[in-house]
C-alpha positions as CSV (number, residue, x, y, z in Angstrom):
1,M,-148.8,13.2,40.0
2,P,-145.3,12.1,39.2
3,L,-145.0,10.1,42.4
4,V,-147.9,7.9,41.3
5,V,-146.4,7.4,37.8
6,Y,-143.1,6.4,39.3
7,T,-144.7,3.9,41.7
8,L,-146.9,2.4,39.0
9,W,-143.8,1.9,36.8
10,R,-142.0,0.1,39.7
11,V,-145.0,-2.1,40.3
12,L,-145.3,-2.9,36.6
13,I,-141.6,-3.9,36.5
14,F,-142.1,-6.2,39.6
15,V,-145.2,-7.8,38.1
16,V,-143.5,-8.5,34.8
17,L,-140.4,-10.0,36.5
18,L,-142.4,-12.4,38.7
19,P,-143.5,-14.8,35.9
20,V,-140.2,-14.4,34.0
21,L,-138.2,-15.5,37.1
22,W,-140.7,-18.3,37.7
23,L,-140.1,-19.6,34.1
24,V,-136.4,-19.3,34.6
25,G,-136.6,-21.6,37.6
26,A,-136.5,-19.3,40.6
27,R,-138.9,-20.6,43.2
28,D,-140.0,-20.0,46.8
29,V,-138.5,-17.1,48.8
30,L,-135.7,-16.7,46.3
31,W,-138.2,-15.9,43.6
32,L,-139.7,-13.0,45.5
33,L,-136.4,-11.7,46.8
34,L,-134.8,-11.8,43.4
35,A,-137.8,-10.0,41.8
36,V,-137.6,-7.2,44.5
37,L,-133.8,-6.9,44.0
38,L,-134.0,-6.8,40.2
39,T,-136.9,-4.3,40.3
40,F,-134.8,-2.0,42.5
41,L,-131.8,-2.3,40.2
42,I,-133.8,-1.8,37.0
43,S,-135.7,1.2,38.5
44,I,-132.4,2.9,39.4
45,V,-131.3,2.8,35.8
46,A,-134.4,2.9,33.7
47,L,-136.7,5.2,35.8
48,R,-134.3,8.0,36.5
49,P,-136.4,10.7,34.7
50,Q,-139.6,9.6,36.5
51,R,-137.7,9.5,39.9
52,D,-136.3,13.0,39.3
53,R,-139.8,14.4,38.5
54,A,-141.2,12.8,41.6
55,S,-138.5,14.2,43.7
56,A,-139.0,17.7,42.3
57,W,-142.7,17.4,42.8
58,L,-142.2,16.4,46.5
59,A,-139.7,19.2,47.0
60,E,-142.1,21.8,45.6
61,R,-144.9,20.5,47.9
62,A,-142.6,20.7,50.9
63,A,-141.4,24.2,50.0
64,A,-145.0,25.4,49.5
65,R,-146.0,23.8,52.9
66,T,-143.1,25.5,54.6
67,Q,-144.0,28.8,53.1
68,R,-147.6,28.5,54.1
69,R,-146.6,27.7,57.7
70,A,-144.2,30.7,57.7
71,E,-147.0,32.9,56.5
72,G,-149.4,31.5,59.0
73,T,-151.9,30.4,56.3
74,D,-151.4,26.6,56.8
75,D,-154.9,25.5,57.9
76,P,-155.6,21.9,56.9
77,D,-159.3,22.3,57.6
78,A,-159.6,25.3,55.4
79,E,-157.7,23.5,52.6
80,A,-160.1,20.5,52.9
81,E,-163.1,22.9,52.8
82,D,-161.7,24.7,49.7
83,A,-161.1,21.4,47.9
84,E,-164.6,20.2,48.7
85,A,-166.1,23.5,47.5
86,D,-164.0,23.3,44.3
87,G,-165.4,19.8,43.6
88,L,-162.2,17.9,44.1
């Protein structure tokens, strides 16, 4: 799942930035806000391929859901039963 990979990368960047900013001297609320802001900026630049894959994956899921609804085959209970029967 590309969305999970992208989210994990963002969390990893945030977790790495926290001690770095602490060592630099950022403390209290500034420390967390700066970490969030820098995580956002770094992810925009560095995680573009992962973000594009996650967006494409979400778009494919939305298109498939729309198609199933249009065909009248969108039954969440049936999907859950099928997933359970397949061992997922």
